[in-house]
N, C-alpha and C positions, 0 to 999 in steps of 0.2 A: 504494500500500500504506500509506504514511504517513497519507494522508487517511482511509483506512478505519479505522486505529487511533485516530485523533483522534475520528472520528465514533462509534466503538464506546465509547470512553472517555466522551464526552459523554453518550451515551445511557444508559450505566450510571450515571453520576452523577445524571442526571435521574430515573431509576427509583429510585435509592437515596433521593434527597431526597423524592420523592413518597411512597414507602413510609414513610419516617420521619415525614412530616407526618400521614399517616393514623393511624399508631400513636400520635401525640401527642394525638389527640382522643379524648375519652371516648365512651361509647355514645350519649348524648344529642346531643352535638355532631356525631358522625358521622352519625346519623340525620337531624338537622336539615340537614345539608349534602347530603342526598340527596333529590331531588324525589319519589321514590316513597314517602316516609314522612311526608308532610305531616299526614295524619290521625293517624298513630301519635304523632307529636310533640305535636300538639294535645291528644290524649287523655292523654298522659303529663303534660303541664302541667296539664290540668284536674283530674287525679287527685293533683296535688302530689307526683308521683313523680320529677320531674326531678332534684331534689337527691340523692335516693337513687341514681338511675342514673348520676349524675356522681361518686358516691363511689368508694372504693377498689376494691370488688369483690373478686375478679373475678366477673363475671356472664356468663351465656350468655343472650342474648335471642333468642327465636324471634319475628321481627318480621314482622307482616302488612303487606303493601303497601296503598297507597290502593285499588287494585283489589280486594284482599281485603275491605277495609271496605265497598266499594261492593256486594259480594255479600250483605251483611246485609239482612234484610227492611226494607222502607221504614219510616223513622222510628226504627229501633233505635239508630243512632248518635246522632241528635239527642237521643233520650231518655236515653241513657247519659251524655251530656255535661251534663245538667242537674245543678245543685248537689245536689239532693235524691237523686240516684242515684250520688253519688260512691263510696259503699262498693261498689256493684255494679261500677262501672268499675274501681276498684282491684283487686277480685277477678279480673276478667277480665284486666287487664294483668299482674298478678303471676303469673297462670297461664301467661304467656308468658316468665317469667324463671326460670332455674335457677341456683342458687348454683354458683360455680366456673366454670371455662373449659373447655367441651367442644368440641373441634374435630371436624370430620367424620371424620378419621382415627381418632379415639378410639372410634367406633362402626362403622367400616367393616365391612360384611358381617354385622352382628349385629342382633339385636332385643333391646331392653331397655326398662326403665321408668326414668324419672328423676323425682325429686321436685321440684316447683316451689316457688317462694317462697310462693305462695298456699296450699300444703299438699297439694294433690292431686298425682297422678302423670300424666305424659305417656308414651304408648307411642311409642317411637322404633324404626323399622324401617329398616335400611340394607341389606337383602338385595337389593333391586332399586330403585335410586335411594334417596332418603331421604324417609320419611314421618314426620310427627309427628302422632299421632292421625289426623285426616282431612285434614291439610294436606300438601302436597308442598313440600319445600325446593327453591326455584328458584335460590338462590345461597347458598353456604355459606362460612363462614370469613372474614367481614369482621372483621379484627382491629382492636381499639381499645386505648386505653391501660388500660382497666379490664375487658376481657373480649372477647367475640366476639358478632357478630350473624350469625344464619342467617335468610335471607329466605324467608317462606312465602306461599302463595297463598290462604290461608283464615284467617279469624279463629277461634281456638280458644275454645271455651266450656267453662268448668268444669262439673262435674256439679251 
């Protein structure tokens, strides 16, 4: 019984330290530490948005995975990463950012629109899973020191 209590205490301490470390990283550092966001992090840096997303926030980032970027038509990503297309890249990336910290529980079972940093609105539907425009949220509520990340399976394109 005593060994079980020691094990439980150690496991709880490890979980607490791991959670605290995740919360001490900002959005960019959290994404950079996750292998599924290599393309997103490269795009954020190419758009010079890394300092902004390391700022105080809070921000809600609807983050496409590398697989989501791979679904784009051939040549699209390469074209967006060219310096002459920086404004278009900024518009697309800021379409994935909402001011404030919106957790999944904040929209549970609802349908609503949220305004993005880019200026357009996203349709969020949480009545059957969570959809953001045409993307499905595959992982929600990755908390960071300056907001939250929700992982999606499709890159969102502003109108």
